[in-house]
C-alpha positions in Angstrom: -90.1 181.2 -72.2 -87.6 180.6 -74.8 -85.0 178.4 -74.1 -82.8 179.2 -76.7 -79.5 181.3 -76.1 -77.6 183.3 -77.8 -74.0 184.1 -77.1 -72.6 187.3 -76.2 -70.4 189.1 -78.4 -67.7 188.8 -75.9 -66.3 186.3 -73.6 -68.1 187.0 -70.1 -68.3 187.4 -67.0 -66.1 190.0 -66.7 -63.5 190.3 -63.4 -64.6 192.7 -60.9 -62.1 195.1 -61.0 -62.7 195.1 -65.0 -66.8 195.3 -64.4 -66.2 198.1 -61.8 -63.8 200.1 -64.3 -65.9 199.9 -67.5 -69.2 200.5 -65.7 -67.5 203.8 -64.3 -66.4 204.5 -67.8 -69.7 203.5 -68.8 -71.8 206.0 -66.7 -69.6 208.5 -67.3 -69.7 208.4 -70.9 -73.7 208.1 -70.8 -74.1 211.1 -68.9 -71.7 213.0 -71.3 -73.2 212.2 -74.2 -76.9 213.0 -72.9 -78.0 209.4 -73.2 -80.1 210.7 -69.9 -83.3 212.2 -68.8 -85.2 214.0 -65.7 -85.9 212.1 -62.7 -89.4 211.0 -62.3 -89.2 210.5 -58.2 -86.9 214.2 -57.5 -88.1 216.0 -60.8 -85.9 219.2 -61.3 -85.7 221.0 -64.9 -81.8 221.3 -64.0 -80.7 218.0 -63.3 -80.7 214.8 -65.8 -79.7 211.1 -64.6 -78.7 208.2 -66.8 -80.9 206.2 -68.8 -80.8 202.7 -68.4 -78.1 201.6 -71.0 -76.3 197.8 -71.3 -72.9 197.5 -70.9 -72.3 195.9 -74.4 -73.9 195.5 -77.0 -76.2 192.4 -77.5 -76.1 189.9 -80.1 -78.6 189.5 -83.0 -78.7 187.6 -85.8 -77.4 190.0 -89.0 -79.6 187.9 -91.6 -83.0 188.7 -89.5 -81.3 191.7 -88.6 -80.9 192.7 -92.6 -84.6 191.2 -93.6 -86.5 194.0 -91.3 -84.4 196.6 -92.2 -85.1 195.7 -95.8 -89.0 195.9 -95.5 -89.5 199.1 -94.2 -90.1 201.0 -96.7 -92.5 198.3 -97.6 -94.5 199.2 -94.2 -94.2 202.6 -94.6 -95.8 202.5 -97.9 -98.6 200.4 -95.9 -99.1 202.2 -93.8 -99.5 205.5 -95.6 -101.9 204.1 -98.2 -104.0 202.3 -95.4 -104.2 206.1 -93.5 -105.5 207.3 -97.0 -108.3 204.7 -97.1 -111.3 205.7 -95.2 -113.4 202.7 -95.8 -110.9 200.2 -94.8 -109.7 202.4 -91.1 -114.1 202.5 -90.8 -114.7 199.4 -91.1 -111.7 198.4 -89.1 -112.1 200.3 -86.4 -116.1 200.3 -86.1 -116.7 198.3 -83.1 -113.2 199.5 -81.3 -114.5 202.9 -81.2 -117.9 201.6 -79.2 -115.5 200.3 -76.7 -112.4 202.3 -76.3 -113.1 206.1 -76.1 -109.6 207.2 -76.7 -109.8 205.8 -80.3 -113.5 207.4 -80.8 -112.1 210.7 -80.0 -109.4 210.3 -82.8 -112.0 209.0 -85.0 -114.5 211.4 -84.3 -111.9 214.1 -85.5 -111.1 212.2 -88.4 -114.7 211.9 -89.9 -114.9 216.1 -89.2 -112.0 216.9 -90.9 -112.8 214.4 -93.6 -116.2 215.7 -94.1 -114.5 219.3 -93.9 -112.3 218.6 -96.6 -108.4 218.8 -95.7 -106.7 222.0 -95.5 -103.6 219.6 -95.8 -103.2 216.8 -98.2 -99.4 216.0 -96.8 -98.8 214.0 -94.2 -95.6 213.3 -92.5 -94.8 210.2 -90.8 -91.8 209.4 -88.5 -92.3 205.5 -88.0 -90.9 202.6 -85.5 -91.8 199.2 -86.3 -90.3 196.8 -83.6 -89.5 193.1 -83.7 -88.9 190.1 -81.5 -86.7 186.9 -82.4 -88.9 183.7 -81.8 -88.2 180.6 -80.4 -85.4 178.0 -81.5 -84.8 178.7 -84.6 -85.2 182.8 -84.3 -87.4 183.9 -86.7 -88.3 187.5 -86.8 -91.6 188.7 -85.8 -93.2 192.1 -85.6 -94.6 193.2 -82.4 -96.3 196.4 -83.7 -95.8 199.7 -85.6 -95.4 203.0 -84.0 -97.2 206.2 -85.7 -97.0 208.4 -83.2 -94.4 210.1 -81.1 -91.9 207.7 -81.9 -89.3 208.1 -79.5 -85.6 207.0 -79.1 -84.3 207.2 -83.0 -81.7 210.7 -81.6 -80.7 208.2 -77.7 -80.5 205.2 -80.2 -78.1 207.3 -82.4 -76.0 207.8 -79.8 -75.9 204.5 -77.9 -74.3 202.9 -81.3 -71.4 204.8 -80.6 -71.4 204.5 -77.1 -71.1 200.7 -77.7 -68.4 201.4 -80.0 -66.6 203.1 -77.5 -66.8 200.2 -75.1 -66.0 197.4 -77.1 -62.2 199.3 -77.9 -62.2 199.8 -74.3 -62.6 196.5 -73.1 -59.7 195.7 -75.6 -62.0 194.1 -78.2 -60.8 196.2 -81.5 -59.2 193.8 -83.5 -59.2 189.7 -83.3 -57.1 187.4 -85.9 -60.0 185.2 -87.9 -59.1 182.2 -89.7 -58.3 183.9 -92.7 -55.1 186.0 -90.8 -57.1 188.9 -91.5 -57.8 191.9 -89.2 -61.4 191.7 -87.8 -62.7 194.5 -85.9 -65.2 194.1 -82.9 -66.7 197.3 -83.8 -67.9 196.8 -87.3 -70.3 194.2 -86.3 -72.1 197.2 -85.0 -73.9 198.7 -87.9 -73.8 202.4 -88.7 -77.1 204.0 -87.1 -78.2 207.4 -88.9 -81.8 207.3 -87.0 -81.3 211.3 -85.6 -80.7 212.3 -88.9 -83.0 210.6 -91.1 -85.8 212.0 -88.6 -84.6 215.2 -89.0 -84.4 215.2 -92.6 -87.6 214.4 -93.1 -89.5 216.8 -90.8 -87.4 219.4 -92.7 -88.2 218.0 -95.7 -92.0 218.7 -94.8 -90.8 222.2 -93.8 -89.3 222.9 -97.0 -92.8 221.5 -98.6 -94.6 224.2 -96.7 -92.9 226.6 -99.1 -92.7 229.4 -96.0 -89.2 230.4 -94.8 -90.5 232.5 -91.9 -92.5 229.5 -90.7 -92.1 227.0 -87.7 -92.0 223.4 -86.5 -94.2 223.3 -83.7 -92.9 220.1 -81.1 -96.0 219.1 -79.3 -94.9 218.1 -76.1 -96.1 216.4 -72.3 -96.9 219.4 -69.5 -93.7 217.9 -67.5 -90.9 216.4 -70.1 -88.9 213.6 -68.6 -87.3 212.4 -71.8 -85.4 215.6 -72.6 -82.5 214.6 -74.3 -84.1 212.5 -76.7 -86.5 215.2 -77.9 -83.9 217.8 -77.9 -80.9 216.4 -79.5 -84.2 216.5 -82.8 -83.8 220.3 -82.1 -80.4 221.0 -82.4 -80.2 218.4 -85.2 -82.6 220.3 -87.1 -80.8 223.7 -86.5 -77.3 222.1 -87.4 -78.6 220.5 -90.5 -80.4 224.1 -91.4 -80.5 227.1 -89.3 -83.4 228.8 -90.8 -86.1 226.9 -89.0 -87.1 228.0 -85.8 -88.1 225.3 -83.2 -90.7 225.7 -80.5 -92.7 223.7 -78.2 -95.8 223.7 -76.2 -98.2 221.3 -74.7 -101.6 221.1 -75.8 -102.8 222.6 -72.0 -100.4 225.3 -72.9 -101.7 226.1 -76.7 -105.3 226.0 -75.2 -104.9 229.1 -72.6 -102.5 231.3 -75.4 -105.5 231.5 -77.8 -104.2 229.6 -81.1 -106.2 230.5 -84.5 -106.1 229.4 -88.0 -104.9 232.2 -90.4 -107.0 233.4 -93.5 -106.1 230.1 -95.7 -105.9 228.0 -92.8 -102.3 228.6 -91.2 -102.2 227.5 -88.0 -100.6 230.3 -86.1 -99.1 229.8 -82.5 -97.7 232.8 -80.6 -98.0 235.4 -83.8 -96.3 232.9 -85.8 -97.2 230.4 -88.7 -96.4 227.0 -88.3 -95.4 224.6 -91.0 -95.1 221.5 -89.2 -96.5 220.0 -86.0 -94.4 217.0 -84.9 -96.2 215.3 -81.9 -94.2 213.7 -78.9 -97.2 213.8 -76.8 -101.3 212.9 -77.7 -100.6 209.7 -77.3 -102.1 209.1 -74.2 -105.7 209.9 -72.7 -103.3 212.3 -70.1 -102.7 214.5 -72.5 -106.0 215.4 -72.8 -107.4 217.0 -69.7 -110.4 218.3 -70.6 -112.2 219.1 -74.1 -110.4 221.8 -74.8 -107.1 219.9 -75.6 -109.7 217.6 -77.5 -110.6 220.8 -79.5 -107.2 222.1 -79.6 -106.5 218.7 -81.5 -109.1 219.1 -84.2 -108.3 222.7 -84.5 -104.7 221.5 -85.6 -105.6 219.0 -87.6 -108.1 221.6 -89.5 -105.0 223.9 -90.3 -102.8 224.4 -93.2 -99.8 222.8 -91.0 -98.5 219.3 -92.3 -98.7 216.7 -89.3 -96.6 214.4 -87.8 -98.7 212.4 -87.6 -101.7 213.2 -89.2 -104.8 211.8 -87.5 -105.4 209.7 -90.1 -101.8 208.5 -89.9 -102.2 208.3 -85.8 -105.6 205.8 -87.0 -103.4 203.7 -89.0 -101.3 202.8 -86.1 -103.8 201.3 -84.0 -103.5 198.0 -83.1 -107.0 196.9 -84.4 -105.6 198.4 -87.8 -102.9 196.0 -87.2 -104.7 193.1 -86.6 -106.5 193.7 -89.7 -103.8 193.8 -91.9 -102.3 190.4 -90.8 -105.1 188.8 -93.0 -103.7 188.5 -96.6 -106.6 189.2 -98.5 -106.4 192.7 -96.9 -102.2 193.2 -97.4 -103.1 192.4 -101.1 -105.7 194.9 -101.6 -102.7 197.8 -100.3 -99.9 196.0 -101.6 -100.0 195.4 -105.7 -97.0 193.3 -105.5 -96.8 189.6 -104.3 -93.1 189.9 -103.1 -94.0 192.5 -100.8 -96.6 190.9 -99.9 -95.0 187.9 -99.1 -91.9 189.8 -97.3 -94.9 191.7 -95.3 -96.8 188.2 -94.6 -92.8 186.9 -93.3 -93.0 189.2 -90.3 -96.5 189.2 -89.3 -97.3 186.8 -86.0 -101.0 185.7 -85.2 -103.2 188.4 -84.6 -107.0 188.1 -83.5 -110.2 189.7 -83.3 -112.1 190.1 -80.0 -115.3 191.3 -82.1 -118.4 189.4 -81.2 -118.4 187.5 -84.1 -117.0 183.8 -84.8 -113.6 184.8 -85.4 -113.5 186.6 -81.6 -115.5 183.8 -80.1 -112.5 181.5 -80.8 -110.0 184.4 -79.8 -111.5 184.8 -76.6 -111.5 180.8 -75.9 -108.0 180.2 -76.8 -106.8 182.9 -74.8 -109.0 181.7 -71.8 -107.6 178.1 -72.5 -103.9 178.6 -73.7 -103.2 182.4 -71.7 -99.5 181.8 -71.5 -99.5 181.3 -75.4 -100.5 185.0 -76.1 -100.9 188.8 -75.2 -104.2 190.9 -74.5 -103.2 194.4 -76.3 -105.5 197.6 -75.8 -105.5 200.3 -78.2 -102.3 202.4 -76.5 -98.9 203.5 -77.2 -96.2 204.4 -74.2 -95.8 200.7 -72.7 -97.0 199.1 -69.5 -100.7 198.4 -71.2 -100.5 194.7 -72.2 -102.0 191.9 -70.2 -100.0 188.8 -70.1 -100.3 185.3 -68.3 -102.7 183.8 -66.1 -104.1 187.9 -66.2 -105.3 187.4 -69.6 -107.9 184.8 -68.6 -109.4 186.9 -65.7 -109.5 189.7 -68.0 -111.0 187.8 -70.7 -113.4 185.9 -68.6 -114.6 189.0 -66.9 -114.9 190.8 -70.6 -116.6 187.8 -72.6 -119.9 189.2 -72.7 -118.9 192.8 -72.4 -118.6 195.4 -75.5 -115.1 196.4 -73.9 -113.3 193.5 -75.3 -113.5 195.1 -78.9 -111.1 197.7 -77.6 -108.1 195.1 -77.1 -106.6 192.4 -79.9 -104.9 188.8 -79.1 -101.6 188.3 -80.3 -99.3 185.1 -80.1 -97.0 185.4 -77.8 -93.3 185.8 -79.2 -90.6 183.7 -76.7 -87.3 185.4 -78.0 -84.4 184.1 -76.9 -82.0 185.0 -73.7 -78.1 185.8 -73.5 -76.3 187.7 -71.0 -75.4 190.9 -69.9 -75.1 193.9 -67.3 -77.6 196.7 -66.8 -76.6 200.0 -66.2 -79.2 202.3 -64.1 -79.1 205.4 -62.4 -78.9 204.7 -58.4 -81.1 207.6 -57.7 -81.6 207.3 -53.7 -78.0 206.4 -52.4 -74.3 207.4 -53.4 -73.2 203.9 -52.9 -73.0 201.9 -56.3 -75.6 199.2 -56.9 -74.7 196.1 -57.6 -74.3 195.6 -61.6 -74.9 191.8 -62.3 -74.6 189.6 -64.9 -78.4 188.8 -66.0 -81.0 186.2 -68.5 -81.9 189.4 -70.7 -84.3 189.4 -74.1 -84.2 192.0 -76.6 -86.5 193.7 -78.8 -85.1 195.6 -82.7 -86.9 198.5 -83.5 -86.5 200.0 -87.0 -87.2 203.8 -88.0 -89.1 204.8 -91.2 -89.9 208.3 -92.8 -92.4 208.5 -95.0 -94.1 212.3 -96.8 -96.5 212.1 -99.2 -100.6 213.1 -99.8 -102.9 210.2 -101.3 -102.0 210.4 -104.4 -98.0 210.7 -104.3 -95.5 209.8 -102.0 -92.9 212.1 -101.7 -90.4 210.5 -99.6 -90.0 206.9 -98.6 -86.7 205.8 -96.3 -85.4 203.5 -93.9 -83.4 205.9 -91.5 -81.9 203.7 -88.8 -82.5 201.3 -85.5 -83.0 201.1 -82.2 -82.2 198.0 -80.2 -84.0 198.0 -76.3 -83.3 195.4 -73.6 -84.7 194.0 -70.6 -84.5 191.6 -67.7 -85.6 188.1 -69.5 -88.0 187.9 -66.0 -90.3 191.1 -67.5 -93.2 191.7 -69.2 -93.1 194.8 -69.9 -89.6 196.8 -71.5 -90.4 200.6 -71.1 -87.0 202.7 -71.0 -88.4 205.8 -69.4 -90.4 203.9 -66.9 -86.6 202.1 -65.7 -87.5 198.6 -66.7 -86.0 198.2 -70.3 -82.3 199.6 -71.4 -81.2 201.3 -74.3 -78.7 198.9 -76.6 -77.2 198.3 -79.9 -77.4 195.0 -82.3 -73.8 193.3 -82.6 -74.3 191.5 -85.8 -73.8 187.7 -86.0 -73.8 185.2 -88.9 
C-alpha cells in the first residue's frame, strides 16, 4: 500500500452540520440528474437508486491527467492496427484459447468470419483506457484498455457537473490567489464531453452505413441494472440526430425473434435493417447461456452492420494481447513514430506471460515468491475477476502444472496515493441515513476514445472525455455497479 498522500481539494473534515446538509443536497442532485441504477437487491423496473458517488472531486495531478489524455489517440490507433493483424492476434492468443473457453469461442467466430470474408470492413471502437497513479512520485500507469461495453461515459459527464455544483454550494467558488486574481475552484474540474463524443461516434458509423431507414441496435443484458448510463446514450443520439431510431435487445431475445440476413447480408431485426450494433453486453459468459447466443453473435459478425466492437476489436482488448503489446519490439511493429512508441511505453507497467516457456516459468516463480508485488488477471471484463495478495501464491501454486495458467497474465501491482473523501451510497434497507465517514480512498482514471476505420484507413480518431472512479483504500476491486467503487471527478492540482 502506498504511503503517499494527496491533499483533498478543500479543507476537511466538514462540520457535522455542513456534512449532513451537503449529503442531502448531493443525494437529491444525483437522483434528479440520473446518476442512478436499478437495485440488484430489490429489483423493480420502476425504481432506481443513486449510484455511489464521492461528495467532492478528488485531487489528481494535472501533468499526469494531460499525459494520458494526449496519448489516447495513439492508443486508439494501436488497438485498431492490432485488431487488423490476424497473425499477431493468433500468435498472442494461441495458448489462451486452449485454456480459456470464452476467448476460444470469440476466436472461433473471428476465424470463421475471416475465412468467409468480412461483409463489413468498418469497425467502431468506443474505448476506455484505465490508469492508476503509482507510488510516491505519482507516475501514471495503465491498468487495462477496454474495447467492449465501455461504460459510464454518460454518467461521468453528469458527475462532472455534479461536482462543480457541490464545490459552489460549499462556498469554494472563488479564492484570492497570490496575484490577487480571482481563482475559480470549479475551473480545476476539467470539461468532460464523453457522452457527446461516444454518441457522435455512433452517429458517424450510422452515417457511413448510408441507409437513413436503418437503426442502431443496442445489445443489452436480459435484466439491465445500469439503465441510466445506457439510456442517456439513446436520448443524446436522438437529440443530435432525430432521424435515428434505436432498438434494444439481448442476445437471448434475438435468438427467439428469428433474426436473419438479407440478400446483401443486411442484419434484419424485427423487420428493421440494422446499421450499427452497439454491445453493452456480451463481454461475460453469462450473456451466452446456450450455444444459440454464440450462433447469434456469429450471425451478427457475418452481417453488413457496423459492430461496436467487431469481434477483432473485442479480441484486441484481451489481457493477453495487452501483455504482448508491453514488449517494446512489438509496439514498434504497430507504431512507426518513435515518439509515439516512447509515449505508450511510458504509461505501460510490467506485464508477464504465464505460458509454458522460460518467461512464463520465471513469472510463476515471481508471483509465488512475492505475491504482494503483483495482480493475477484473467481474460475477463466487468470487474471482480482479479486475484490479489496471498491468494496469488495459492492460485499459481495450484495452476503451476496446468494449462489453465495460460489463460491468465501477471501484472506489476500499482500502489496509488491515498487521499481523503466522503463516499455516498444508497441506503437500501433502512429509512435511516447511513453514517458517511471521511475515509482514505484511491482513484482510478479512465480516458475515453473513439475510432472508426477499416484495414486501410482510419476515418475518425478522437479522445472524447474521462471518468474518475474511487474506492476505499482497503478494497482491491472497485466496481461501481457492484457498489464498491464510486463515481468521481478529477480536481487538477500542480
